[in-house]
All heavy atoms as TSV, in Angstrom:
chain	resi	resn	atom	element	x	y	z
A	1	VAL	N	N	261.376	259.770	31.799
A	1	VAL	CA	C	262.220	260.781	32.390
A	1	VAL	C	C	263.361	261.105	31.448
A	1	VAL	O	O	263.734	260.302	30.598
A	1	VAL	CB	C	262.768	260.341	33.763
A	1	VAL	CG1	C	261.661	260.138	34.756
A	1	VAL	CG2	C	263.617	259.121	33.661
A	2	THR	N	N	263.919	262.258	31.632
A	2	THR	CA	C	265.042	262.648	30.786
A	2	THR	C	C	266.381	262.211	31.372
A	2	THR	O	O	267.368	262.137	30.653
A	2	THR	CB	C	265.043	264.175	30.598
A	2	THR	OG1	O	265.114	264.797	31.874
A	2	THR	CG2	C	263.775	264.609	29.877
A	3	ARG	N	N	266.401	261.955	32.680
A	3	ARG	CA	C	267.666	261.591	33.314
A	3	ARG	C	C	267.413	260.686	34.517
A	3	ARG	O	O	266.480	260.894	35.278
A	3	ARG	CB	C	268.360	262.859	33.777
A	3	ARG	CG	C	269.727	262.621	34.333
A	3	ARG	CD	C	270.442	263.942	34.535
A	3	ARG	NE	N	271.733	263.665	35.112
A	3	ARG	CZ	C	272.226	264.268	36.158
A	3	ARG	NH1	N	271.554	265.243	36.714
A	3	ARG	NH2	N	273.399	263.946	36.626
A	4	LEU	N	N	268.253	259.672	34.686
A	4	LEU	CA	C	268.177	258.788	35.844
A	4	LEU	C	C	269.347	259.066	36.770
A	4	LEU	O	O	270.419	259.491	36.330
A	4	LEU	CB	C	268.219	257.326	35.408
A	4	LEU	CG	C	267.055	256.828	34.556
A	4	LEU	CD1	C	267.321	255.389	34.124
A	4	LEU	CD2	C	265.763	256.912	35.330
A	5	SER	N	N	269.136	258.807	38.037
A	5	SER	CA	C	270.228	258.964	38.996
A	5	SER	C	C	270.255	257.759	39.918
A	5	SER	O	O	269.286	257.009	40.016
A	5	SER	CB	C	270.056	260.251	39.803
A	5	SER	OG	O	268.854	260.196	40.542
A	6	GLY	N	N	271.344	257.570	40.605
A	6	GLY	CA	C	271.522	256.425	41.494
A	6	GLY	C	C	270.784	256.606	42.812
A	6	GLY	O	O	270.286	257.682	43.139
A	7	THR	N	N	270.727	255.537	43.556
A	7	THR	CA	C	270.088	255.560	44.861
A	7	THR	C	C	270.758	254.528	45.755
A	7	THR	O	O	271.537	253.695	45.297
A	7	THR	CB	C	268.573	255.276	44.749
A	7	THR	OG1	O	267.975	255.474	46.030
A	7	THR	CG2	C	268.307	253.862	44.288
A	8	THR	N	N	270.449	254.576	47.025
A	8	THR	CA	C	270.921	253.594	47.989
A	8	THR	C	C	269.702	252.913	48.586
A	8	THR	O	O	268.741	253.578	48.969
A	8	THR	CB	C	271.736	254.267	49.107
A	8	THR	OG1	O	272.840	254.944	48.513
A	8	THR	CG2	C	272.242	253.239	50.094
A	9	TYR	N	N	269.744	251.588	48.641
A	9	TYR	CA	C	268.617	250.834	49.168
A	9	TYR	C	C	269.152	249.664	49.973
A	9	TYR	O	O	270.120	249.021	49.574
A	9	TYR	CB	C	267.732	250.313	48.027
A	9	TYR	CG	C	266.550	249.517	48.505
A	9	TYR	CD1	C	265.435	250.148	49.022
A	9	TYR	CD2	C	266.569	248.124	48.470
A	9	TYR	CE1	C	264.341	249.425	49.473
A	9	TYR	CE2	C	265.482	247.390	48.922
A	9	TYR	CZ	C	264.376	248.037	49.421
A	9	TYR	OH	O	263.305	247.330	49.873
A	10	GLN	N	N	268.533	249.400	51.104
A	10	GLN	CA	C	268.943	248.266	51.924
A	10	GLN	C	C	267.737	247.356	52.131
A	10	GLN	O	O	266.673	247.802	52.558
A	10	GLN	CB	C	269.467	248.736	53.278
A	10	GLN	CG	C	269.958	247.610	54.137
A	10	GLN	CD	C	270.541	248.098	55.452
A	10	GLN	OE1	O	270.557	249.288	55.735
A	10	GLN	NE2	N	271.026	247.185	56.250
A	11	VAL	N	N	267.899	246.087	51.818
A	11	VAL	CA	C	266.837	245.101	51.996
A	11	VAL	C	C	266.663	244.852	53.493
A	11	VAL	O	O	267.645	244.712	54.223
A	11	VAL	CB	C	267.185	243.788	51.268
A	11	VAL	CG1	C	266.126	242.730	51.498
A	11	VAL	CG2	C	267.395	244.048	49.789
A	12	ILE	N	N	265.397	244.784	53.947
A	12	ILE	CA	C	265.170	244.548	55.374
A	12	ILE	C	C	265.579	243.131	55.742
A	12	ILE	O	O	265.502	242.217	54.920
A	12	ILE	CB	C	263.706	244.812	55.777
A	12	ILE	CG1	C	262.748	243.853	55.080
A	12	ILE	CG2	C	263.319	246.245	55.545
A	12	ILE	CD1	C	261.326	243.908	55.605
A	13	PRO	N	N	266.020	242.929	56.986
A	13	PRO	CA	C	266.404	241.591	57.430
A	13	PRO	C	C	265.206	240.639	57.400
A	13	PRO	O	O	264.061	241.043	57.596
A	13	PRO	CB	C	266.865	241.814	58.868
A	13	PRO	CG	C	267.152	243.268	58.968
A	13	PRO	CD	C	266.244	243.942	57.998
A	14	ASP	N	N	265.467	239.387	57.175
A	14	ASP	CA	C	264.421	238.369	57.069
A	14	ASP	C	C	263.978	237.932	58.463
A	14	ASP	O	O	264.722	237.292	59.196
A	14	ASP	CB	C	264.945	237.178	56.283
A	14	ASP	CG	C	263.863	236.195	55.906
A	14	ASP	OD1	O	262.895	236.036	56.676
A	14	ASP	OD2	O	263.976	235.584	54.833
A	15	ARG	N	N	262.746	238.254	58.831
A	15	ARG	CA	C	262.227	237.924	60.158
A	15	ARG	C	C	261.987	236.427	60.320
A	15	ARG	O	O	262.046	235.910	61.427
A	15	ARG	CB	C	260.966	238.711	60.449
A	15	ARG	CG	C	259.775	238.300	59.639
A	15	ARG	CD	C	258.566	239.200	59.877
A	15	ARG	NE	N	257.389	238.671	59.240
A	15	ARG	CZ	C	257.114	238.769	57.944
A	15	ARG	NH1	N	257.957	239.388	57.145
A	15	ARG	NH2	N	256.014	238.251	57.452
A	16	ILE	N	N	261.733	235.731	59.230
A	16	ILE	CA	C	261.487	234.292	59.325
A	16	ILE	C	C	262.781	233.557	59.676
A	16	ILE	O	O	262.794	232.657	60.521
A	16	ILE	CB	C	260.867	233.754	58.026
A	16	ILE	CG1	C	259.482	234.400	57.825
A	16	ILE	CG2	C	260.773	232.231	58.037
A	16	ILE	CD1	C	258.837	234.128	56.499
A	17	ILE	N	N	263.861	233.949	59.057
A	17	ILE	CA	C	265.157	233.332	59.381
A	17	ILE	C	C	265.558	233.679	60.811
A	17	ILE	O	O	266.015	232.820	61.565
A	17	ILE	CB	C	266.236	233.765	58.372
A	17	ILE	CG1	C	265.921	233.162	57.003
A	17	ILE	CG2	C	267.624	233.339	58.841
A	17	ILE	CD1	C	266.821	233.619	55.893
A	18	ALA	N	N	265.355	234.938	61.211
A	18	ALA	CA	C	265.671	235.336	62.584
A	18	ALA	C	C	264.844	234.524	63.574
A	18	ALA	O	O	265.362	234.054	64.592
A	18	ALA	CB	C	265.415	236.834	62.769
A	19	GLY	N	N	263.565	234.334	63.282
A	19	GLY	CA	C	262.705	233.531	64.149
A	19	GLY	C	C	263.147	232.082	64.223
A	19	GLY	O	O	263.063	231.442	65.277
A	20	THR	N	N	263.648	231.563	63.118
A	20	THR	CA	C	264.152	230.191	63.094
A	20	THR	C	C	265.372	230.044	63.995
A	20	THR	O	O	265.488	229.084	64.761
A	20	THR	CB	C	264.504	229.774	61.650
A	20	THR	OG1	O	263.328	229.893	60.840
A	20	THR	CG2	C	265.022	228.347	61.592
A	21	TYR	N	N	266.283	231.007	63.929
A	21	TYR	CA	C	267.460	230.974	64.814
A	21	TYR	C	C	267.059	231.098	66.277
A	21	TYR	O	O	267.617	230.414	67.147
A	21	TYR	CB	C	268.447	232.078	64.448
A	21	TYR	CG	C	269.217	231.823	63.175
A	21	TYR	CD1	C	269.352	232.813	62.212
A	21	TYR	CD2	C	269.833	230.606	62.928
A	21	TYR	CE1	C	270.062	232.593	61.043
A	21	TYR	CE2	C	270.547	230.370	61.764
A	21	TYR	CZ	C	270.650	231.374	60.829
A	21	TYR	OH	O	271.350	231.145	59.674
A	22	LEU	N	N	266.093	231.969	66.572
A	22	LEU	CA	C	265.622	232.118	67.950
A	22	LEU	C	C	265.022	230.811	68.458
A	22	LEU	O	O	265.285	230.393	69.590
A	22	LEU	CB	C	264.590	233.239	68.042
A	22	LEU	CG	C	265.106	234.656	67.815
A	22	LEU	CD1	C	263.940	235.638	67.740
A	22	LEU	CD2	C	266.075	235.060	68.909
A	23	THR	N	N	264.219	230.171	67.624
A	23	THR	CA	C	263.600	228.907	68.001
A	23	THR	C	C	264.654	227.825	68.214
A	23	THR	O	O	264.576	227.055	69.175
A	23	THR	CB	C	262.603	228.453	66.917
A	23	THR	OG1	O	261.634	229.486	66.736
A	23	THR	CG2	C	261.909	227.172	67.310
A	24	ALA	N	N	265.655	227.780	67.345
A	24	ALA	CA	C	266.727	226.792	67.493
A	24	ALA	C	C	267.488	226.998	68.797
A	24	ALA	O	O	267.825	226.027	69.491
A	24	ALA	CB	C	267.673	226.869	66.301
A	25	ALA	N	N	267.751	228.241	69.151
A	25	ALA	CA	C	268.440	228.523	70.414
A	25	ALA	C	C	267.595	228.080	71.597
A	25	ALA	O	O	268.105	227.491	72.559
A	25	ALA	CB	C	268.762	230.011	70.517
A	26	ALA	N	N	266.291	228.335	71.541
A	26	ALA	CA	C	265.408	227.938	72.634
A	26	ALA	C	C	265.322	226.409	72.756
A	26	ALA	O	O	265.365	225.871	73.863
A	26	ALA	CB	C	264.017	228.528	72.413
A	27	MET	N	N	265.231	225.724	71.636
A	27	MET	CA	C	265.103	224.265	71.644
A	27	MET	C	C	266.360	223.579	72.171
A	27	MET	O	O	266.278	222.524	72.800
A	27	MET	CB	C	264.802	223.748	70.236
A	27	MET	CG	C	263.415	224.076	69.776
A	27	MET	SD	S	262.978	223.569	68.085
A	27	MET	CE	C	264.300	222.610	67.490
A	28	THR	N	N	267.513	224.171	71.910
A	28	THR	CA	C	268.770	223.538	72.309
A	28	THR	C	C	269.340	224.117	73.602
A	28	THR	O	O	270.461	223.794	73.979
A	28	THR	CB	C	269.818	223.691	71.191
A	28	THR	OG1	O	270.043	225.085	70.949
A	28	THR	CG2	C	269.360	223.005	69.915
A	29	ARG	N	N	268.547	224.996	74.235
A	29	ARG	CA	C	268.989	225.686	75.458
A	29	ARG	C	C	270.288	226.441	75.216
A	29	ARG	O	O	271.189	226.457	76.042
A	29	ARG	CB	C	269.127	224.707	76.609
A	29	ARG	CG	C	267.827	224.069	76.984
A	29	ARG	CD	C	267.968	223.166	78.165
A	29	ARG	NE	N	266.663	222.559	78.443
A	29	ARG	CZ	C	266.498	221.550	79.254
A	29	ARG	NH1	N	267.521	221.028	79.878
A	29	ARG	NH2	N	265.299	221.070	79.456
A	30	GLY	N	N	270.343	227.087	74.063
A	30	GLY	CA	C	271.550	227.799	73.667
A	30	GLY	C	C	271.467	229.296	73.917
A	30	GLY	O	O	270.496	229.818	74.453
A	31	THR	N	N	272.502	229.961	73.498
A	31	THR	CA	C	272.618	231.411	73.612
A	31	THR	C	C	273.127	231.932	72.278
A	31	THR	O	O	274.125	231.418	71.765
A	31	THR	CB	C	273.624	231.793	74.718
A	31	THR	OG1	O	273.161	231.246	75.948
A	31	THR	CG2	C	273.772	233.286	74.852
A	32	ILE	N	N	272.453	232.935	71.731
A	32	ILE	CA	C	272.907	233.537	70.483
A	32	ILE	C	C	272.675	235.038	70.503
A	32	ILE	O	O	271.871	235.554	71.285
A	32	ILE	CB	C	272.222	232.932	69.232
A	32	ILE	CG1	C	270.719	233.147	69.270
A	32	ILE	CG2	C	272.566	231.484	69.053
A	32	ILE	CD1	C	270.029	232.799	67.960
A	33	ILE	N	N	273.382	235.720	69.643
A	33	ILE	CA	C	273.179	237.146	69.394
A	33	ILE	C	C	272.865	237.292	67.912
A	33	ILE	O	O	273.605	236.803	67.060
A	33	ILE	CB	C	274.433	237.969	69.747
A	33	ILE	CG1	C	274.749	237.844	71.223
A	33	ILE	CG2	C	274.235	239.433	69.343
A	33	ILE	CD1	C	276.072	238.469	71.622
A	34	LEU	N	N	271.755	237.937	67.607
A	34	LEU	CA	C	271.394	238.224	66.221
A	34	LEU	C	C	271.669	239.698	65.958
A	34	LEU	O	O	271.151	240.563	66.665
A	34	LEU	CB	C	269.913	237.926	65.967
A	34	LEU	CG	C	269.465	236.478	66.123
A	34	LEU	CD1	C	267.970	236.369	65.881
A	34	LEU	CD2	C	270.219	235.580	65.166
A	35	ASN	N	N	272.481	239.970	64.974
A	35	ASN	CA	C	272.797	241.345	64.596
A	35	ASN	C	C	271.969	241.756	63.386
A	35	ASN	O	O	271.569	240.914	62.583
A	35	ASN	CB	C	274.282	241.480	64.254
A	35	ASN	CG	C	275.153	241.269	65.464
A	35	ASN	OD1	O	274.935	241.853	66.515
A	35	ASN	ND2	N	276.140	240.408	65.334
A	36	ASP	N	N	271.771	243.041	63.236
A	36	ASP	CA	C	271.056	243.609	62.092
A	36	ASP	C	C	269.653	243.037	61.944
A	36	ASP	O	O	269.253	242.597	60.873
A	36	ASP	CB	C	271.850	243.416	60.791
A	36	ASP	CG	C	273.181	244.133	60.825
A	36	ASP	OD1	O	273.236	245.226	61.418
A	36	ASP	OD2	O	274.147	243.607	60.280
A	37	VAL	N	N	268.915	242.994	63.055
A	37	VAL	CA	C	267.515	242.581	63.017
A	37	VAL	C	C	266.641	243.780	63.365
A	37	VAL	O	O	267.106	244.752	63.952
A	37	VAL	CB	C	267.215	241.422	63.998
A	37	VAL	CG1	C	267.968	240.178	63.630
A	37	VAL	CG2	C	267.495	241.822	65.426
A	38	ARG	N	N	265.400	243.703	62.987
A	38	ARG	CA	C	264.430	244.720	63.384
A	38	ARG	C	C	263.570	244.120	64.482
A	38	ARG	O	O	262.705	243.284	64.232
A	38	ARG	CB	C	263.588	245.149	62.192
A	38	ARG	CG	C	264.408	245.875	61.164
A	38	ARG	CD	C	263.544	246.705	60.289
A	38	ARG	NE	N	264.390	247.464	59.370
A	38	ARG	CZ	C	263.915	248.100	58.334
A	38	ARG	NH1	N	262.626	248.079	58.067
A	38	ARG	NH2	N	264.728	248.770	57.555
A	39	ASN	N	N	263.836	244.550	65.702
A	39	ASN	CA	C	263.151	243.984	66.860
A	39	ASN	C	C	261.636	244.115	66.753
A	39	ASN	O	O	260.908	243.235	67.201
A	39	ASN	CB	C	263.651	244.641	68.144
A	39	ASN	CG	C	265.090	244.294	68.435
A	39	ASN	OD1	O	265.528	243.185	68.164
A	39	ASN	ND2	N	265.835	245.232	68.971
A	40	GLU	N	N	261.164	245.191	66.131
A	40	GLU	CA	C	259.715	245.384	66.016
A	40	GLU	C	C	259.067	244.330	65.123
A	40	GLU	O	O	257.863	244.091	65.211
A	40	GLU	CB	C	259.381	246.789	65.513
A	40	GLU	CG	C	259.862	247.116	64.123
A	40	GLU	CD	C	261.269	247.695	64.040
A	40	GLU	OE1	O	262.030	247.602	65.024
A	40	GLU	OE2	O	261.610	248.236	62.977
A	41	HIS	N	N	259.838	243.652	64.301
A	41	HIS	CA	C	259.296	242.586	63.460
A	41	HIS	C	C	259.229	241.247	64.197
A	41	HIS	O	O	258.651	240.287	63.681
A	41	HIS	CB	C	260.144	242.398	62.204
A	41	HIS	CG	C	260.070	243.547	61.255
A	41	HIS	ND1	N	260.809	243.585	60.089
A	41	HIS	CD2	C	259.354	244.698	61.274
A	41	HIS	CE1	C	260.549	244.711	59.453
A	41	HIS	NE2	N	259.674	245.399	60.157
A	42	LEU	N	N	259.843	241.178	65.367
A	42	LEU	CA	C	259.933	239.915	66.099
A	42	LEU	C	C	259.222	239.955	67.447
A	42	LEU	O	O	259.439	239.091	68.287
A	42	LEU	CB	C	261.408	239.550	66.305
A	42	LEU	CG	C	262.216	239.352	65.030
A	42	LEU	CD1	C	263.699	239.308	65.333
A	42	LEU	CD2	C	261.780	238.080	64.324
A	43	VAL	N	N	258.385	240.947	67.665
A	43	VAL	CA	C	257.742	241.134	68.968
A	43	VAL	C	C	256.932	239.905	69.377
A	43	VAL	O	O	257.069	239.405	70.498
A	43	VAL	CB	C	256.860	242.397	68.971
A	43	VAL	CG1	C	256.040	242.487	70.238
A	43	VAL	CG2	C	257.714	243.638	68.811
A	44	THR	N	N	256.092	239.413	68.502
A	44	THR	CA	C	255.257	238.260	68.842
A	44	THR	C	C	256.108	237.051	69.192
A	44	THR	O	O	255.851	236.363	70.196
A	44	THR	CB	C	254.311	237.916	67.683
A	44	THR	OG1	O	253.543	239.072	67.362
A	44	THR	CG2	C	253.384	236.776	68.044
A	45	MET	N	N	257.130	236.803	68.415
A	45	MET	CA	C	258.015	235.658	68.650
A	45	MET	C	C	258.742	235.801	69.990
A	45	MET	O	O	258.780	234.863	70.782
A	45	MET	CB	C	259.027	235.544	67.510
A	45	MET	CG	C	260.142	234.563	67.750
A	45	MET	SD	S	259.616	232.864	67.806
A	45	MET	CE	C	259.680	232.445	66.102
A	46	THR	N	N	259.315	236.968	70.244
A	46	THR	CA	C	260.080	237.142	71.477
A	46	THR	C	C	259.182	237.108	72.711
A	46	THR	O	O	259.588	236.604	73.756
A	46	THR	CB	C	260.903	238.444	71.444
A	46	THR	OG1	O	260.043	239.559	71.193
A	46	THR	CG2	C	261.980	238.375	70.378
A	47	GLU	N	N	257.958	237.606	72.601
A	47	GLU	CA	C	257.025	237.533	73.732
A	47	GLU	C	C	256.733	236.083	74.099
A	47	GLU	O	O	256.712	235.719	75.273
A	47	GLU	CB	C	255.724	238.267	73.413
A	47	GLU	CG	C	255.845	239.770	73.449
A	47	GLU	CD	C	254.564	240.477	73.027
A	47	GLU	OE1	O	253.616	239.812	72.550
A	47	GLU	OE2	O	254.512	241.712	73.183
A	48	LYS	N	N	256.501	235.246	73.103
A	48	LYS	CA	C	256.221	233.831	73.359
A	48	LYS	C	C	257.433	233.120	73.942
A	48	LYS	O	O	257.308	232.299	74.854
A	48	LYS	CB	C	255.768	233.117	72.075
A	48	LYS	CG	C	254.471	233.612	71.535
A	48	LYS	CD	C	253.348	233.418	72.524
A	48	LYS	CE	C	252.037	233.944	71.956
A	48	LYS	NZ	N	250.973	233.952	72.954
A	49	LEU	N	N	258.615	233.432	73.434
A	49	LEU	CA	C	259.829	232.813	73.967
A	49	LEU	C	C	260.067	233.230	75.415
A	49	LEU	O	O	260.495	232.413	76.235
A	49	LEU	CB	C	261.031	233.161	73.088
A	49	LEU	CG	C	261.043	232.489	71.712
A	49	LEU	CD1	C	262.136	233.089	70.842
A	49	LEU	CD2	C	261.207	230.990	71.833
A	50	GLU	N	N	259.782	234.483	75.746
A	50	GLU	CA	C	259.910	234.936	77.134
A	50	GLU	C	C	258.905	234.210	78.029
A	50	GLU	O	O	259.225	233.862	79.170
A	50	GLU	CB	C	259.732	236.443	77.222
A	50	GLU	CG	C	260.911	237.204	76.671
A	50	GLU	CD	C	260.714	238.708	76.665
A	50	GLU	OE1	O	259.570	239.173	76.458
A	50	GLU	OE2	O	261.710	239.415	76.865
A	51	MET	N	N	257.699	233.979	77.530
A	51	MET	CA	C	256.694	233.238	78.298
A	51	MET	C	C	257.166	231.813	78.575
A	51	MET	O	O	256.794	231.217	79.580
A	51	MET	CB	C	255.363	233.211	77.544
A	51	MET	CG	C	254.654	234.543	77.501
A	51	MET	SD	S	253.193	234.559	76.430
A	51	MET	CE	C	252.173	233.299	77.174
A	52	MET	N	N	257.993	231.275	77.686
A	52	MET	CA	C	258.519	229.922	77.835
A	52	MET	C	C	259.769	229.887	78.712
A	52	MET	O	O	260.334	228.825	78.951
A	52	MET	CB	C	258.835	229.334	76.456
A	52	MET	CG	C	257.588	229.112	75.638
A	52	MET	SD	S	257.824	228.675	73.886
A	52	MET	CE	C	259.407	227.933	73.797
A	53	GLY	N	N	260.236	231.047	79.176
A	53	GLY	CA	C	261.368	231.085	80.091
A	53	GLY	C	C	262.675	231.581	79.500
A	53	GLY	O	O	263.696	231.603	80.194
A	54	CYS	N	N	262.692	231.981	78.245
A	54	CYS	CA	C	263.921	232.495	77.640
A	54	CYS	C	C	264.167	233.934	78.098
A	54	CYS	O	O	263.227	234.704	78.288
A	54	CYS	CB	C	263.829	232.476	76.118
A	54	CYS	SG	S	263.704	230.825	75.422
A	55	GLN	N	N	265.418	234.265	78.268
A	55	GLN	CA	C	265.802	235.644	78.568
A	55	GLN	C	C	266.153	236.308	77.246
A	55	GLN	O	O	267.012	235.819	76.507
A	55	GLN	CB	C	267.009	235.677	79.503
A	55	GLN	CG	C	267.501	237.072	79.777
A	55	GLN	CD	C	268.822	237.080	80.525
A	55	GLN	OE1	O	269.479	236.063	80.675
A	55	GLN	NE2	N	269.209	238.240	80.991
A	56	ILE	N	N	265.505	237.417	76.950
A	56	ILE	CA	C	265.741	238.119	75.695
A	56	ILE	C	C	266.078	239.567	75.999
A	56	ILE	O	O	265.373	240.237	76.755
A	56	ILE	CB	C	264.518	238.019	74.766
A	56	ILE	CG1	C	264.274	236.555	74.427
A	56	ILE	CG2	C	264.725	238.858	73.521
A	56	ILE	CD1	C	263.143	236.274	73.507
A	57	ILE	N	N	267.164	240.037	75.415
A	57	ILE	CA	C	267.596	241.425	75.577
A	57	ILE	C	C	267.570	242.082	74.210
A	57	ILE	O	O	268.189	241.600	73.268
A	57	ILE	CB	C	269.013	241.500	76.183
A	57	ILE	CG1	C	269.018	240.822	77.555
A	57	ILE	CG2	C	269.487	242.947	76.264
A	57	ILE	CD1	C	270.394	240.645	78.152
A	58	HIS	N	N	266.815	243.172	74.129
A	58	HIS	CA	C	266.700	243.934	72.884
A	58	HIS	C	C	267.646	245.120	72.942
A	58	HIS	O	O	267.655	245.861	73.917
A	58	HIS	CB	C	265.275	244.482	72.712
A	58	HIS	CG	C	264.220	243.447	72.736
A	58	HIS	ND1	N	263.768	242.836	71.592
A	58	HIS	CD2	C	263.520	242.891	73.755
A	58	HIS	CE1	C	262.822	241.968	71.914
A	58	HIS	NE2	N	262.660	241.986	73.220
A	59	GLU	N	N	268.420	245.290	71.938
A	59	GLU	CA	C	269.239	246.475	71.757
A	59	GLU	C	C	268.944	247.007	70.365
A	59	GLU	O	O	268.236	246.376	69.598
A	59	GLU	CB	C	270.728	246.148	71.893
A	59	GLU	CG	C	271.132	245.681	73.278
A	59	GLU	CD	C	272.594	245.310	73.355
A	59	GLU	OE1	O	273.287	245.357	72.314
A	59	GLU	OE2	O	273.056	244.970	74.451
A	60	LYS	N	N	269.486	248.136	70.039
A	60	LYS	CA	C	269.253	248.697	68.715
A	60	LYS	C	C	269.790	247.748	67.644
A	60	LYS	O	O	270.982	247.489	67.578
A	60	LYS	CB	C	269.936	250.063	68.600
A	60	LYS	CG	C	269.688	250.732	67.276
A	60	LYS	CD	C	270.375	252.065	67.190
A	60	LYS	CE	C	270.115	252.661	65.814
A	60	LYS	NZ	N	270.811	253.907	65.629
A	61	ASN	N	N	268.901	247.213	66.818
A	61	ASN	CA	C	269.242	246.310	65.720
A	61	ASN	C	C	270.000	245.059	66.155
A	61	ASN	O	O	270.736	244.465	65.382
A	61	ASN	CB	C	270.035	247.034	64.630
A	61	ASN	CG	C	269.237	248.144	64.005
A	61	ASN	OD1	O	268.018	248.066	63.923
A	61	ASN	ND2	N	269.910	249.181	63.577
A	62	ARG	N	N	269.814	244.665	67.414
A	62	ARG	CA	C	270.498	243.478	67.930
A	62	ARG	C	C	269.574	242.791	68.925
A	62	ARG	O	O	268.851	243.431	69.659
A	62	ARG	CB	C	271.786	243.894	68.612
A	62	ARG	CG	C	272.523	242.752	69.267
A	62	ARG	CD	C	273.721	243.246	69.977
A	62	ARG	NE	N	274.836	243.190	69.030
A	62	ARG	CZ	C	276.084	243.409	69.345
A	62	ARG	NH1	N	276.392	243.795	70.550
A	62	ARG	NH2	N	277.017	243.298	68.443
A	63	LEU	N	N	269.635	241.471	68.943
A	63	LEU	CA	C	268.799	240.694	69.850
A	63	LEU	C	C	269.653	239.596	70.467
A	63	LEU	O	O	270.395	238.905	69.755
A	63	LEU	CB	C	267.645	240.073	69.050
A	63	LEU	CG	C	266.527	239.493	69.862
A	63	LEU	CD1	C	265.507	240.585	70.157
A	63	LEU	CD2	C	265.859	238.393	69.086
A	64	PHE	N	N	269.545	239.452	71.777
A	64	PHE	CA	C	270.295	238.432	72.513
A	64	PHE	C	C	269.281	237.488	73.148
A	64	PHE	O	O	268.306	237.950	73.758
A	64	PHE	CB	C	271.135	239.107	73.587
A	64	PHE	CG	C	271.772	238.152	74.551
A	64	PHE	CD1	C	272.964	237.532	74.242
A	64	PHE	CD2	C	271.185	237.871	75.780
A	64	PHE	CE1	C	273.557	236.653	75.136
A	64	PHE	CE2	C	271.761	237.005	76.658
A	64	PHE	CZ	C	272.952	236.384	76.350
A	65	ILE	N	N	269.468	236.199	72.993
A	65	ILE	CA	C	268.589	235.217	73.637
A	65	ILE	C	C	269.430	234.207	74.401
A	65	ILE	O	O	270.436	233.720	73.919
A	65	ILE	CB	C	267.665	234.496	72.629
A	65	ILE	CG1	C	266.765	233.483	73.346
A	65	ILE	CG2	C	268.449	233.850	71.522
A	65	ILE	CD1	C	265.706	232.859	72.482
A	66	ARG	N	N	268.974	233.934	75.621
A	66	ARG	CA	C	269.571	232.878	76.458
A	66	ARG	C	C	268.414	231.999	76.889
A	66	ARG	O	O	267.451	232.466	77.470
A	66	ARG	CB	C	270.266	233.465	77.671
A	66	ARG	CG	C	270.838	232.381	78.587
A	66	ARG	CD	C	271.515	232.949	79.815
A	66	ARG	NE	N	272.672	233.731	79.409
A	66	ARG	CZ	C	273.019	234.883	79.966
A	66	ARG	NH1	N	272.283	235.421	80.918
A	66	ARG	NH2	N	274.076	235.527	79.552
A	67	SER	N	N	268.532	230.723	76.599
A	67	SER	CA	C	267.447	229.805	76.913
A	67	SER	C	C	267.676	229.180	78.272
A	67	SER	O	O	268.783	228.970	78.685
A	67	SER	CB	C	267.376	228.727	75.835
A	67	SER	OG	O	266.373	227.810	76.122
C-alpha cells in the first residue's frame, strides 16, 4: 500500500475467565456481577448453572449471578 492509517480494535472478553468466576461464585454460594462480558458466549455455562439452582440475570454486556 502507499499509505497506512490507524484503526480502533477491542479484544473480546475472555469467556473462559468469565466462566471460572461464575463457577467460583456458584461453588461458594456467592454473588457477583461480571461487567463487559458477551452473554452469547456464556449461554451453555449459564444454562447449566441455572439448572443447578443459580439465579442469573443477563443485561447488556453484564451478567449477575446469585448462588
